[in-house]
C-alpha positions as CSV (number, residue, x, y, z in Angstrom):
1,M,6.7,-8.9,18.5
2,R,9.3,-9.7,20.9
3,R,11.7,-7.6,23.0
4,W,15.1,-8.6,23.7
5,A,15.3,-9.2,27.3
6,E,18.5,-10.8,28.1
7,P,20.8,-9.8,31.1
8,G,24.2,-8.2,29.8
9,Y,22.5,-5.3,27.5
10,T,22.5,-1.7,27.7
11,L,22.1,0.2,24.7
12,L,20.0,-3.0,23.0
13,R,17.9,-3.7,26.0
14,G,14.1,-3.7,25.1
15,M,15.0,-3.8,21.4
16,Q,11.8,-4.9,19.1
17,Q,12.2,-8.3,17.5
18,W,9.7,-8.8,14.7
19,P,10.4,-13.1,13.7
20,K,7.3,-12.5,11.0
21,P,7.0,-9.1,10.0
22,E,4.1,-6.7,10.7
23,A,5.2,-4.0,8.2
24,R,6.9,-3.2,5.1
25,I,8.2,-0.2,3.2
26,R,6.3,0.2,0.0
27,A,7.8,3.0,-1.4
28,V,10.8,5.7,-0.9
29,G,10.6,9.7,-2.4
30,V,13.1,11.9,-2.2
31,H,13.5,15.8,-3.0
32,L,16.9,17.9,-3.3
33,P,16.7,21.6,-4.6
34,E,18.4,22.4,-7.7
35,R,21.0,24.8,-6.0
36,V,24.1,22.8,-5.6
37,V,26.6,25.1,-3.3
38,D,30.5,23.8,-3.1
39,N,32.6,24.7,0.1
40,E,34.3,27.7,-2.0
41,E,30.6,28.8,-2.6
42,L,30.1,28.7,1.0
43,V,33.3,29.9,2.0
44,R,32.5,32.9,0.1
45,A,29.6,33.9,2.1
46,V,31.4,33.1,5.4
47,T,32.0,36.2,7.9
48,A,35.7,35.1,8.7
49,P,39.2,36.2,9.2
50,P,41.0,36.0,6.0
51,A,43.5,33.4,7.1
52,I,40.4,31.5,8.3
53,K,38.6,31.9,4.9
54,A,41.8,30.9,3.2
55,V,41.8,27.4,4.4
56,L,38.4,26.9,5.5
57,P,37.1,25.2,1.9
58,A,40.1,22.4,2.4
59,L,39.3,21.9,6.0
60,I,35.6,21.4,5.6
61,R,36.8,18.8,3.1
62,R,39.4,17.0,5.4
63,M,37.6,16.9,8.6
64,T,34.2,15.9,7.3
65,G,34.5,14.5,3.8
66,C,31.8,16.9,3.0
67,R,32.5,18.8,-0.7
68,T,28.8,19.8,-1.7
69,R,25.4,20.7,-0.4
70,H,21.8,21.5,-1.6
71,Y,20.2,24.4,-0.6
72,A,16.9,25.5,-0.6
73,A,15.4,28.9,-2.6
74,P,14.5,31.6,-0.4
75,G,10.9,31.1,0.9
76,T,11.3,28.1,1.0
77,S,9.2,25.6,3.9
78,P,10.3,22.2,5.4
79,S,6.9,20.9,4.2
80,D,7.4,22.5,0.7
81,L,10.1,19.8,0.7
82,A,8.3,17.3,2.0
83,V,5.4,17.6,-0.2
84,H,7.8,17.2,-3.3
85,A,9.3,13.7,-1.6
86,V,5.5,12.5,-1.1
87,R,4.2,12.9,-4.4
88,Q,7.4,10.8,-6.1
89,A,6.6,8.5,-3.1
90,L,3.0,8.1,-4.0
91,S,3.8,7.9,-7.8
92,R,6.1,5.3,-7.1
93,G,3.8,3.0,-4.6
94,G,0.8,3.6,-7.4
95,L,-1.7,5.5,-4.8
96,V,-3.1,8.8,-4.2
97,P,-3.3,10.7,-1.6
98,E,-6.9,9.4,-0.3
99,E,-5.3,6.1,0.1
100,I,-3.4,7.1,3.4
101,D,-5.2,7.1,6.8
102,T,-1.8,8.6,8.8
103,L,0.7,11.0,8.0
104,I,3.4,11.7,10.0
105,F,5.7,14.7,9.9
106,A,9.2,13.5,11.1
107,S,11.9,16.4,11.2
108,T,14.7,18.6,13.1
109,D,12.8,21.5,11.1
110,M,9.2,22.4,10.9
111,D,7.2,25.5,9.3
112,T,5.1,26.6,12.6
113,L,6.2,25.7,16.2
114,E,2.2,25.5,16.1
115,P,0.3,23.9,14.4
116,A,2.2,20.3,13.6
117,T,3.7,20.6,10.1
118,A,1.9,17.4,9.3
119,N,-1.3,19.6,9.0
120,I,0.2,21.7,6.9
121,V,1.7,18.8,4.5
122,Q,-2.1,17.3,4.5
123,Q,-3.6,20.5,3.3
124,K,-1.0,20.8,0.5
125,L,-1.6,17.3,-0.6
126,G,-5.3,18.3,-0.8
127,I,-6.1,15.5,2.1
128,R,-9.1,16.6,4.2
129,V,-9.3,14.4,7.0
130,V,-6.7,12.1,8.2
131,N,-4.9,11.4,11.5
132,S,-2.1,13.8,11.0
133,F,0.7,14.6,13.6
134,D,4.8,15.5,14.3
135,V,7.3,13.3,15.8
136,S,10.7,14.7,16.5
137,N,14.0,13.4,17.7
138,A,16.5,15.1,16.2
139,C,18.4,13.6,13.2
140,N,17.0,10.3,14.1
141,S,13.1,11.3,13.5
142,F,12.5,9.6,10.8
143,L,13.8,6.6,12.6
144,Q,11.5,7.2,15.3
145,A,8.4,7.6,13.1
146,L,9.3,4.6,11.1
147,N,9.0,2.8,14.8
148,V,5.6,4.2,15.6
149,A,4.2,3.7,11.7
150,T,5.3,-0.2,12.5
151,N,3.5,-0.2,15.8
152,L,0.5,1.6,15.2
153,I,0.0,-1.1,12.1
154,A,0.7,-4.2,14.2
155,A,-1.6,-2.8,16.5
156,G,-4.3,-2.7,13.8
157,S,-4.6,1.3,14.3
158,A,-3.4,2.1,11.0
159,E,-3.3,0.8,7.3
160,R,-1.0,3.0,5.5
161,V,1.2,5.4,6.9
162,L,2.8,8.2,5.4
163,I,5.9,9.2,6.9
164,C,7.4,12.5,5.7
165,S,10.2,15.3,6.5
166,G,11.9,18.5,5.4
167,E,14.9,19.7,6.6
168,I,16.2,23.3,5.5
169,G,19.9,23.3,7.1
170,S,20.7,26.2,5.5
171,Y,18.7,28.2,7.3
172,V,20.3,27.6,10.8
173,C,24.0,27.6,9.3
174,N,26.1,30.5,11.1
175,R,28.6,31.7,8.9
176,T,30.1,33.8,11.0
177,V,33.6,32.4,12.2
178,K,35.1,35.0,14.6
179,S,38.5,32.3,15.3
180,M,39.5,28.8,15.0
181,A,38.3,28.1,18.5
182,D,34.9,29.6,17.3
183,L,34.9,27.7,14.1
184,D,34.8,24.1,16.5
185,I,31.1,25.0,17.4
186,K,30.5,26.2,14.2
187,L,32.0,23.4,11.9
188,G,29.4,20.9,11.6
189,G,26.3,23.7,10.7
190,L,28.6,24.6,7.6
191,T,28.0,20.9,6.3
192,L,24.5,21.2,6.8
193,G,22.1,20.5,3.5
194,D,18.4,20.9,2.5
195,G,16.2,18.1,1.5
196,G,12.9,16.3,1.2
197,A,12.1,12.9,1.9
198,A,9.0,10.5,2.4
199,M,8.3,6.8,3.0
200,I,4.9,4.8,2.4
201,V,4.7,2.2,5.1
202,E,1.8,-0.7,4.9
203,P,1.2,-4.0,6.5
204,A,3.7,-6.8,5.6
205,N,2.3,-8.9,2.5
206,G,3.5,-12.8,4.2
207,D,6.6,-12.8,1.8
208,G,9.2,-12.4,4.8
209,G,9.8,-8.8,3.5
210,G,9.6,-6.4,6.1
211,I,10.9,-4.5,9.3
212,T,12.5,-6.9,11.5
213,E,14.2,-5.1,14.5
214,I,13.8,-1.7,16.1
215,N,15.9,-0.4,18.5
216,L,16.1,3.6,19.3
217,K,17.8,5.0,22.7
218,N,18.7,8.5,24.1
219,L,21.3,9.0,26.1
220,G,20.0,12.4,27.4
221,E,23.0,13.4,29.3
222,H,24.7,14.7,26.2
223,W,22.0,17.1,24.6
224,E,24.1,20.2,25.3
225,L,26.6,19.2,22.8
226,C,24.7,19.7,19.7
227,H,21.1,21.9,19.5
228,V,19.4,24.8,18.1
229,P,19.4,27.8,19.1
230,E,23.1,28.5,19.8
231,T,22.2,29.8,22.9
232,T,20.2,27.5,25.6
233,D,19.4,30.4,27.9
234,W,16.6,32.4,25.5
235,R,13.5,31.7,27.6
236,Q,15.3,33.1,30.5
237,R,16.7,36.5,29.2
238,A,14.1,39.5,29.2
239,G,12.7,39.8,25.9
240,G,14.2,36.5,24.5
241,V,13.4,34.9,21.3
242,I,14.7,31.8,19.9
243,H,18.1,32.1,18.2
244,G,18.0,29.6,15.7
245,W,21.3,28.9,14.9
246,F,23.0,25.3,14.8
247,Y,25.3,24.6,17.7
248,L,27.5,21.5,17.5
249,K,30.6,21.0,19.7
250,M,32.0,18.3,16.9
251,S,35.0,16.9,18.9
252,A,33.3,16.0,21.7
253,L,30.0,14.8,20.3
254,A,32.5,12.8,17.9
255,N,34.2,10.8,21.3
256,V,30.4,10.3,22.7
257,A,29.2,9.0,19.2
258,K,32.3,6.6,18.6
259,E,32.2,5.7,22.4
260,N,28.5,4.3,21.8
261,T,28.8,3.2,18.4
262,E,31.3,0.9,19.4
263,Q,29.6,-0.4,22.4
264,Y,26.5,-0.6,20.5
265,F,27.5,-2.8,17.8
266,E,29.8,-5.1,20.5
267,E,26.2,-5.7,21.7
268,Y,25.0,-6.4,18.3
269,R,27.1,-8.9,17.7
270,N,26.8,-10.8,20.7
271,Y,22.9,-10.4,20.3
272,R,23.2,-12.0,16.9
273,R,25.0,-14.8,18.3
274,A,22.9,-15.5,20.9
275,A,19.4,-14.8,19.1
276,H,20.5,-16.1,15.8
277,G,23.5,-18.0,15.7
278,E,25.4,-15.9,13.7
279,D,29.2,-15.7,14.3
280,E,30.8,-12.2,12.4
281,K,31.3,-13.7,9.3
282,A,27.7,-14.8,8.9
283,L,26.5,-11.5,10.3
284,Y,28.2,-9.8,7.8
285,A,27.3,-12.3,5.1
286,N,23.4,-12.0,6.2
287,L,23.6,-8.5,5.8
288,D,23.6,-6.8,2.4
289,L,23.2,-3.0,3.1
290,V,24.1,-0.6,5.5
291,V,22.5,2.8,5.5
292,P,23.5,4.9,8.5
293,H,23.0,8.6,9.0
294,Q,25.3,10.9,6.9
295,I,27.1,13.0,10.1
296,S,29.8,13.3,7.3
297,R,31.5,11.3,5.5
298,R,34.5,10.4,7.8
299,F,32.1,9.5,10.4
300,V,30.4,7.1,8.2
301,E,33.8,5.4,7.0
302,W,34.3,4.7,10.8
303,I,31.2,3.5,11.4
304,T,31.7,1.0,8.7
305,R,34.9,-0.6,10.5
306,S,32.8,-1.0,13.2
307,I,29.6,-2.5,11.5
308,A,30.8,-4.7,8.6
309,P,34.7,-4.2,8.7
310,N,35.9,-4.8,5.2
311,Q,32.5,-4.4,3.7
312,L,32.5,-0.8,2.6
313,H,30.9,-1.9,-0.8
314,K,27.6,-2.5,1.6
315,V,27.6,0.9,2.6
316,A,25.8,3.8,1.5
317,I,27.7,7.4,1.4
318,T,26.0,10.6,0.6
319,A,27.7,12.7,2.5
320,H,30.4,14.4,0.6
321,H,27.6,15.0,-1.8
322,Y,24.8,16.1,-0.2
323,G,26.3,17.2,3.3
324,N,24.2,16.3,6.7
325,T,20.4,16.5,5.7
326,A,19.7,15.4,9.3
327,S,16.6,13.3,9.6
328,T,16.3,13.1,5.6
329,A,19.8,11.2,5.3
330,I,18.9,8.0,5.8
331,P,16.0,8.2,3.0
332,L,18.1,10.0,0.7
333,A,21.2,7.5,0.7
334,L,18.5,4.6,0.2
335,D,17.3,6.3,-2.7
336,R,20.1,6.7,-4.0
337,L,21.5,3.3,-4.0
338,I,18.1,2.6,-5.4
339,Q,19.0,4.9,-8.2
340,E,22.2,3.3,-8.5
341,K,20.4,0.2,-9.1
342,R,22.2,-1.1,-6.3
343,T,18.9,-2.4,-4.1
344,D,15.4,-1.8,-4.5
345,I,11.8,-2.2,-2.7
346,G,11.2,-5.6,-3.1
347,S,14.3,-6.9,-3.6
348,G,14.7,-9.0,-0.2
349,H,17.9,-7.4,0.6
350,S,18.5,-7.3,4.1
351,A,19.3,-3.5,5.4
352,M,20.3,-1.8,8.1
353,F,19.4,1.9,9.0
354,Y,21.5,3.0,11.8
355,G,20.7,6.7,13.1
356,A,23.1,8.6,15.5
357,A,21.6,12.0,16.7
358,S,22.3,14.8,19.0
359,G,20.6,14.3,22.1
360,F,22.4,12.3,22.1
361,S,20.2,9.7,20.2
362,I,21.4,5.9,18.6
363,G,20.2,3.1,17.2
364,H,18.6,1.3,13.9
365,L,16.3,-0.5,12.2
366,R,16.7,-3.3,10.2
367,V,14.9,-4.1,7.2
368,V,13.9,-7.0,4.4
369,L,13.3,-4.4,1.4
């Protein structure tokens, strides 16, 4: 493994490069709850002035592109969604739970504050002894877990890593909107959807497939733009408890995301030119798929213009179907590409997983599937 250390780079400085991949994705599994909620049904559950309720379904669609999302049944836990996805990944990979030696639960959501939700997934899968732990970095949790898994495998500390996540955004969606100004911090929550995802990562088999780049960075000064709980002073208040509503200053975070995404891909184009001799035409030609985090359809379409102008056919977009499913969004989008027969594990396609998350967290993995 090499680290990119050339001068003139900020967001890509220290990026991990794997000329010969050490780890590869063996299988992907997902789970979406049966209940599909469109904007009209969602707004019927919103408490708001009549004038706001009348325009809200169309406003959600126009501002975010979100039309539907999946909601889990009451009483469902994040580990339940994760386990459904894990069982599918194991089946697709031709594996049984006992063949896993490391289990990482990587999510914004969790069953309990203590212990790690990975322990609960482990118990539900019937694995008595395994190295299990949680990794959390908002919507980039899954990418961060892929980073950990790759480096564990490269170091010889793990042989087969199971990464899983379960997100129940419907539980933290605040459906009380007092005014249009109030909607500014609550609109993002109305796009949240529920889902589970899993990936199995193992040593690369030498055929060129596997993870070739990892770069994840956080700009922590922006953390207050998006967070749960909605109020940040809960520990300081007498009798304070976590108020688990989702808060998103959408316009401000969008500006931060756009500004840094533009810089990110300007640096990325410079890096690919310096390290691989690719001009922009070659960069786009050599990248078969882009699988970005699904903040909203509008944001994904904007990212496409930054990453690969006129290359929308290479981009996975699911935000209009699933909403924002946080850490599960990228594996869910990858799975949809697989189900649509646009790619598959073992296809040899070069894919970029691009993440942007609260924190503010930004980064990518590049992988040969």
